[in-house]
N, C-alpha and C positions, 0 to 999 in steps of 0.2 A: 398498614392499610386496614381500614375498618371493614368489617364484613358487609356484604351486599344485603340490603334489607329485603329486596324483591327481585326474584329471578326474571330475566327477560324471556320473551318468546323467541326461541332460536330460529324458527322459521322466518321471523321478521328481522331478527338481528343476528345472523350467522357469524358476522365478524367478531362478535363477542367471544366466540369460541376460537376462531381462526387466529385472532391477534390478541389473545388473552394474556400473553406474557412476553417478556423480552426474549426468552428462549425460543418461543414460537417465531418471533420476528427474525431472529438470527438464522434459524433453520430455513425459513421460507426464503430469506435473502440468498442463502447459499444454494438452495435447490432451484430457484428461479434465475439467478444471475450467473452462478459460477460453476455449474455442472450440467451435463447432458445425460448422465447415467444415474441409476439408483445408487444409494450409499448405505453402508452399514452404520449403526449407531456410534461405534467407536470412531470411525472416520469422520462422521459428522461432528462429533464432539471435539475432536482435534482441530477441525477447521473453523469451528465457531467459538472456541474458548469455553465450552460447557463441559461439565463432568460427563463421563459415559452414562451414568445412571440418569442424570438430568436430561441428557439428549434423548435417551431411549424413552423416558416418560413423556417428554414433549412430543416426540415423533409419534408415539402411540395416540396421544390426544389429537394431533393433527390428522392422523389416519381416521380416527373416529369422526372428525368434523367433515370428512369427505373430500379434503383438498389434496391429500397424498394417498398413495396405496402402499401396501406392504406385501412383499413376496419372500419366499424361502421359509425355512424353519430353523429353530435353535440358533446356533451361532452364525448361521448363514442368512439371517433375516436382513433384508435391505428395504429401503424406503425410496420411493420415486414420486415425482410430481404428476398429478392428474391434469394433464395439459388441456383436457376438454372442460375442466371446471370453469364456470363463467367468471370467477374472481381472478383467475391467473393473469389474464391480460391487464386488468387494472392494477393488480399488485406489481406486475412487471413495470408498468408505467410509473408507479410510485417509487420503486427501488431505483429505477433509472433516473428519476428526478433527484433522488437523494445523492446519487453518484455525480450527477451534473452540478449540483450545488457545491459539493466538495471540490470538484475540479475548478469551478468558478472561484471559490475561495482561494485555492492555491495560485491560480493564474492572476488574481487580483493582487496578491502579495508579490508575486514575481514582477508584475508590471511596476509596482512602486520601487522595488529594489533596482530594477534595470534602469529606471529613470534617474537614479542617483549614481552618477559616475564614480563618486568617491567610495561607494561600497564595492568591495572586491569579492567578498564571498558572503553567502547567507544560507543557513540551513535550519531545519526544524529539529530542536533537541527533544521536545516532548509534545504530544498531543493531549487534549483534555479528555478525561474519562468520566467527569461529572460536571454539572453546570457551574460549580464554583471554581473550578480550575481553568487554566488558560493554555493557549498555545505558547510554548517557549521557543524563541528564535534566537540563534546566535549569529552575529554579523561581524565581519572583519572590514574595517574602514581605514581610509588613509588617516595618518596621524593628524594632519592639519584640519580634518573635519570632525575630530572627536569631540570638540567643545560644543558644537552645535547640532551634530547629527541626531542625538537623542531626542531633542525637542522637535526636530524636523520629522523624524519617524513617528513620534507620538501624534503629531498633527495629521499626518497622512494616514496612519493606520487606524485612527479613531473613526474614520469613515467606514472602513471595513468592519470594525467592531460593532458599529451601530447597525450596519446592513445585515450582518450574519448573527448578531446577538452573541458575540464571543469576546473573550478577553485575550489580548495579545501582549505578551511580555517579551521585551528584547534585552539582550546583553551584548554590549559593544566591546570589541577588542581592536587593537591595531595588529598589523602583520607581525610586529616584533614580539608581542606578548600572547598571541593566539595559538591554539592548537589546530591541527588539521581536522577537517570535517570528519566526524566518526563514520566509519564504514557502515552503510545501511541507513544513514540518515537521509531524509528527503532534502535534496539540494535545491535551493531556490534561486541561487545565482552563483556563478563562478567566473572569474577572469584569470584564473591561475595559469601561468605559463611555466615552461620548464625552467627550474632554477637549481643551482648547485648548492649543496649543503656546505656550511662553513666548516664542517668537520672533514678533515682529509680522509679520502677514501670512502666517505658515506654516500649512499645513493641520493639522487636528487628527489625533491618532493614529488616530481612528476613520475619518476620511476616507482616510488613507493605507492603512489596512487594507482598506477597501472597494476602493480602486484596485488594490491588490496582488491581492485576490481576483478581481477582474475580469480582470486580466492573466493570472492563473493559469488561470482558466476558459477564456480564449481559447486558451491552450496546450492545454488538455484537448480543446477542440473540434477543434483541428488533429489531435491524436492519434486522436480518434474517426473523423475523416474518413479517415485511413489505416488504422485498425484498429477497426472497429465492435464487436469483441468486448469492448472496454473496458466497454461498457454491460452485457454479460453478467456481467462480473466485479463491477461495481457492484451489480447485482441480487443476486448471491450474497452479497455483503458485507452488504447491507441485510437480507436474509432471516435471516442469522445474528445481526445486531444486534438484531432484533426479539424475540429470546428473553429479553432483559433489559430492565428498566425504566431509561430514560435521563432521567427527570424531564422538565424543560421541553423537552428536545431530542427527545423521542419523537414529538411531533406533526410535526416537520420530517422525521424519518426516514420516517414513514408517508407524508408527502406526496411525498417523493422516490421511495419505492418505487412508489407509485401512478402517478406520472407516467412513470417508466421502463417500467412495464408497459403503459402506454397510448399514450405518445408514439412517433412514428416517430423514426428516427435523425436525420433532418434537423430535426425540430421540437425534439428534445432539444438539438441543437447551437445552434439559434436561441435557446433559453432560456438556455444557458450564457453567451452573449455579449450578451444583452439588457441594456438600461439601465433596465428597469422596476423598480419597487420590490419586486415579488415575486421577480424574479430576483436582485436584490441581497440580499434576505433569505435565499433558499435557498442562495446561495453561501457563507453563513456556516456551513452544515452540510453542505456538499457531500460525498457519499460517495466521490467520485473521488480526493480527497487521500489516503485511506487505502489505496487498492488499487494505486497506481502502483508500478512497480519503480523501483529507484534510477536506472537508465538513463533511464527515462521522465521521472522527476522532474528529472533534470539537463537533459534535452532541453528541458523546459518552462522551466526557469530560464534557460537560454541564450537561448531565444526571448524571454523577458521582458526580459532585458538588452538584446537587440537592439532591441526595440520602444522601450524607454526611451531608448536612444541615438538612434534615428531621430526620436523625438518632440523630444528636446532639440536636434537639429540643424535642425529646421524652424522 
């Protein structure tokens, strides 16, 4: 980036300071959307993908701009949002619009896949991290549709690509040669029913999926213990989701929203790791899968691998 030739009047253009870098945007998004309490620099860094030094430097600059405040001394310094700042309301509207656009993108893809009965499962393998990369989606389709499904998807998804200015790449499998949806992936469609493995004595795919969902929920419970604001993020996500009709899934979304509004943090954590039939049912539509950052998801997957290893060793 070339140096700026002339400095702006910050009284006239304060947003130059407030939104001066991606680090500022990430931190403001966190403080405005995802937490109600002040945060330390290390916690903010972990939750935004910044380095601790980078987060601390950006937070100090934001504090100097007047949009956040700083309390404490030494290692106990924390940063909070100045809610009386006149820009907070507009920034909140901006970040809400960003979330709504993402939800609209996901729902648009889900509608396309749900309209094609031949598609049995679809999930997102990878999200773009720069303008030149695309969304990578894996789909499981009926064998008879394999010859024409690629062209059909290209035609339908091109409308979404143009609307959101994104690239969408698809990989097609049949049930015979596909793998199960990786735990933690954003599922766009599933019609999976309980099936028995061809290997004698092996658990069904359905049983394996239930076990993975339980392990994943145990990881979410651990994250909530360290960061209760995860529940706030899930509430925001559910409130946005309720703007659309999700068919049979709507009832589960309503149930999740009601329990997160009424359950204490401890009771929510107990539900996540419960072996009750209700908990098992709710885990299939957990809102937490969709709101995790990449780092949080990787942390849970590493925890799952460790649990699996410990179980195999005993």
